[in-house]
C-alpha angles and dihedrals in degrees: 000000000000114000124229090245090055092050091049092048093048090050094050094043091052092060095038089057087056096054103273123138113234107232117197120242116267120240114279087235104045115226124216093016115102091183093069128063093184140342108280098167142025094258102073094101090053099047095104091049092052092048092048094243092117139031123207128207091238135059099201124055142169131195144166104222125200108226146168116243129215098262091062092047089056088061093045099049115075116242088234090068106054091153088072096059099069091051092049100042102030109118116232112242 
């Protein structure tokens, strides 16, 4: 059976062979970013690029980001604060 590490490596190698830069996963708990409680998508390590705060020496990238999914956030957010859930679990479109 193929391991998760092998699947991840095959995915990253596929894009690297086509000119993409492999970007390491961000920390699950982002540092130096008060707007994020935890990584909930694969775009955390690109946030500063998207906002224009940072430029990178490459234009194509691939990554395998560790992240927290909605089911776990439902356990972390107190029931007394339902207004937090939509902001945490709302997918970006």
